[in-house]
C-alpha positions, 0 to 999 in steps of 0.5 A, a space after each residue: 499499499 503507498 500513500 501520497 502525502 506531500 511532505 517535507 523536512 525542515 533541517 539545519 546545519 546546527 541547533 539555534 539556526 532557526 528551524 524550529 521558527 520556520 517549521 511552526 511558522 510553515 506549518 501555521 502559514 499552510 494551515 491558514 491556506 486551508 490545508 490539513 497540516 500533519 506536524 512531525 519532530 524528529 527525536 524524544 522533544 516533547 516541547 516542540 510538538 505543542 507548538 506544532 499542535 497549536 499551529 495546525 490544530 492537530 496532535 504533534 507526533 514524534 518520529 524516533 528511530 532510536 526509541 521505536 526502531 527505524 522500521 516504525 518510522 514510516 508507519 508512525 508518520 503515515 499514521 499521523 499524517 492520515 487524511 492530511 493534505 501535507 506533512 512538515 517534519 522538524 529536525 533536530 540539532 544539526 541535519 546529520 547529528 544523531 545518537 552518540 556513537 551510533 552513526 546515522 540512527 535517529 539523525 534527521 538525515 536517517 529520518 528524511 531518507 526513511 520517509 523519502 522526503 526532501 530536506 529544506 535546510 535552514 541556514 543562519 546567515 548572519 555572519 557570512 555571505 559567499 561561504 554559505 555556498 561551501 556550507 550548502 554544498 557540503 551538506 547537500 554532497 555528504 550523503 547522496 541519498 539525503 535530497 536537499 530540496 531548497 534553503 531558506 536563509 535565516 537572519 539576513 541583514 538586508 537587501 544587499 546581504 540577501 543579494 549577495 547570499 543569492 548570488 553565491 547559491 546560484 551555482 550550487 544547484 540548490 534553490 533558494 525558497 526564503 530569506 528571513 530578515 533578522 528581527 527581534 526573537 519571537 517571545 519563546 521563553 526558555 528554561 532549564 530544560 528548553 522552551 516553556 511548554 504551550 500549556 503554561 503560556 497559551 496565549 503568549 504561545 498563540 501570538 508567537 506561533 502567529 508571528 512565526 507564520 507572519 515571518 515565514 509568510 514575508 520571506 518564503 515561497 510557500 508555493 515552490 515549497 509546497 511544490 517541493 513537497 508534492 513532489 516527494 512521491 508515494 511511501 510504500 507500506 502500511 500506517 502504524 495501527 495500535 492493536 486492539 483488544 476486545 473488551 466487555 468493560 473499559 477500565 478508567 485509565 487516569 493520565 496527569 495532565 495540566 502545566 506540570 505534566 506536559 510530556 507524552 507521546 500520542 500513541 500512548 493514549 491511542 494504545 491504552 484506548 486500543 487495549 480497552 481502557 477509558 483514558 481520562 485526563 486530570 489536572 494535579 494542580 487543580 483536581 482534588 481527586 482521581 477520575 471517579 472509577 480510576 483503576 490505573 494511573 499514568 503519570 508522565 513527564 513535565 515540569 513538577 519542580 516548577 510547580 512543586 508547591 502548588 502540587 504539595 498544596 493539592 493535599 487531597 489529591 496526593 492522599 489519593 494517589 498515595 491510596 491508589 498506590 497502596 491498594 496495588 492498582 497499577 501506576 506508571 510513573 516516568 521522570 516527573 512522575 517519579 518525582 511526584 511519587 517521592 516523599 518530598 521534591 525541593 523540601 515540599 511534600 509530595 505523595 509519598 508512595 516511594 521512600 525517596 527524595 527528589 531535588 533540583 540539581 545544577 547537572 542536566 542527565 540527557 541522552 538515549 538509554 538501552 534498558 532491560 527490566 529487572 524484574 516483572 512490573 505492571 509494564 513489563 516481564 523481566 528480561 523485556 528490553 526497551 529503549 528509552 531517553 533521559 532528560 532531566 536536572 533533578 536527582 532521586 536518592 536513592 536512585 533505586 528501590 529494592 527492586 529496580 525498574 530497569 537495568 541501564 546500559 550506558 553511560 555506565 552500567 546501573 540499576 535504576 527506579 523502583 517497582 513495588 507492588 502495582 508501582 512502576 516508577 523511572 526516570 526513563 521516557 519510553 515510547 509504547 509503540 516500539 512495544 505495544 504489549 506495555 500498553 496491553 499488559 497495563 490495562 490487563 493488570 486495571 482488570 485484575 488488580 
């Protein structure tokens, strides 16, 4: 089966070149023209997809060849792009940068090849003129299987500067599809783990996305970009589908959301639903009770450290979470969820499910991980192998319970996380599409616990 999905990959020579502005602006500009736009992000990033969703009105989805395997990139893309007029994929880091020590694995270039998609290279031209041709030539010729379909010049100082850049690129064989002027940075504030999520600044984020769209409208040839996307051709294979489990009764699985818990993959909810769950979102900052009939709880990633005082002040919900955990009901917690289940976070009382404390640290822990389940849990049987990602500036002491969640290889061999009764808590972010049995096992435990 083939799907003629028009598509573009927006990449850059390095981080900080402006690809988020261009990708998000393109999504919003195409959507403003009445096109159904499918937004995607290469890698494990949770924050950019929030801005993509705001730009398109569709859920932002990740394409990660390390977490899910290269074989799932195209099927997951087709799943997300179903029924859309165009798909825009924002890259990660520099075009050829991937998982450390793994060659092209998880790079934007690899994803572009797997999707058979043309790449639009966003170049920060602020400190160069003729040299831009050498840079673009190098990126275009490095891997013949990566098709650089065009260049968008960013941070152009003046008409004369743009003229010099275009003149230099005339002989490169790579067309210039846009030139964005050097302007004040769009209001997308950052903090210790990157951009502030949309959920925390909804009104301001709407304005930021509108400004990105305006910049792209002013400076880019949208017709040429649309034509490039439409020339991508068909993509062989079938779309990914979550495996469906027949269920006579749907178990309520509560999923934490709101400003403190914004990190999740769309496929997790889809997998839980397909496995027979009724997924209900709640906000630990505001809701004093878990959803009616909660049989299982999922608390994903986010920024509880920013909201520690408010989370602590919601004592009724903290008690409800602790009581659910004591009952043996399945509880899956990743990163922020792990912190929320601790006794305290930066001195503020949390749920007390785990005999551990959490605190902010100056050290950034970041990277892909190969993991194996140390013992049986509500998510996996002992010996189950999964790939995950860590991204945090916090420390949990102790780092593992009497029954750890994972044995992790790299950067050093260690055990990590907590398994006790129905609780599985860990720093590791995983993508359940790589192991659909995780969601099915979790929902089955909700029925039997």
